[in-house]
Residue, then its C-alpha position, 0 to 999 in steps of 0.5 A: x222640465x227644461x232641466x230634466x230634459x237638459x240632463x237627458x241630452x248630457x246622457x245621450x251624447x256621453x253615451x254616444x261619445x263612449x267612455x271618457x278617457x281616463x276611464x278603463x274599458x273592460x273587454x270580455x272575452x270567451x275562455x277557451x273550453x278545456x280538452x275533455x278526457x277523450x281528447x287527452x287520452x287519444x294525445x298519450x296514446x299519439x305520444x306512446x306510439x312516437x316513443x315506440x316509433x323511436x325506440x324501434x328505430x334506434x334498435x334496429x339502427x345500432x349500425x352494420x352488423x359485417x365488415x368488408x376489406x376497403x384500403x387504408x391509403x391510396x394504392x397504384x395498380x400494380x401493387x403487391x398488396x400488403x396486411x398494412x394496406x388493408x383495414x376492415x370498415x363496417x358497412x351494409x351492402x346489397x347481395x350482389x355486391x358482397x359476392x364480389x368483395x372480401x371480409x378476411x384481408x389475409x386471402x388478399x396478402x400477395x395480391x397484386x392490384x389491376x387498377x387503383x384504389x383510393x383510401x377508404x376504397x373497397x376491395x374487389x375480386x376484379x380489381x386483384x389478381x393472384x389471391x391466397x390459395x391461387x396459381x401466382x400469375x407471372x408478371x412481364x413488363x416491356x416496351x412497345x411502340x404506340x403503333x403495336x397497342x391497340x388504341x384506348x387499351x386500358x389497364x384491366x383488361x385482356x389482350x392476345x399478345x403476338x409476335x412477328x420473326x423474320x423479315x421480308x419473304x420468311x416473316x411470320x406471326x404467331x399468337x405468344x399468349x392469349x387473353x393475358x391481364x394487362x398489369x399496366x400501361x405507361x404512355x409518355x406524354x408530348x409538349x402537345x400533350x398527346x402519346x409520345x414514343x413507346x409504352x411501358x406495358x406489364x403483363x400477367x401470364x398464369x403460364x410458365x410456358x407463356x411466360x417464356x415464349x413472351x420473353x423469347x418473342x419480346x427478345x427477338x421479334x416484334x410484339x404486338x399487343x391486341x384487346x380481346x376484352x370481351x372477345x372468346x379465347x382462340x380456341x386449341x394450341x396458337x395457330x401461326x400466321x405466316x407471310x410470304x410464304x404459303 
């Protein structure tokens, strides 16, 4: 009886302490259920849908269908455009932009740039004058004192050109050219970084009579350049202003 009780006590102690160290412990895990047929079919449909969307995106992303004229290299304002200055580049543009650019480089050959262009930059209609098929503008370059140029005026703007003739009581001022295009303006810089001396300006005029009158005024009068960008043009025959006499 005592021996049986001792055996029972040893078995109880062994059960409480757990299995012997050299005996492997077996862990029972629940197996994950395989997906049902409905889940498999759903996954295949999702995959097929993704493939279809990718194919549609690929087909619609074949690239731009139209090309437009851009500068082949950097071009300075005043450049007379040649065919070698331009190249066609494929791109997609909004309708409002397409109305202001070109898809034929030949129509720009011989035009004059009124603003600089970087390599690859679109050539817009506002950047050129006298395109092929249009009346060619006449350009005149001359120097003006700082005080006779509207402050801050930039190339590409419009300007009225006034000329003052005579001196003293006999002096009078007249409008020589209305709304001339300022093709270029170069202001010399002083050592302090400000404008210094006379500026060199280039203007384009369409009327041969305006070119003749301006050349005459440059030689015999004092020309003043007045910004007229956005201002209504002077009506009729350019008025004449006289000082000293009525």
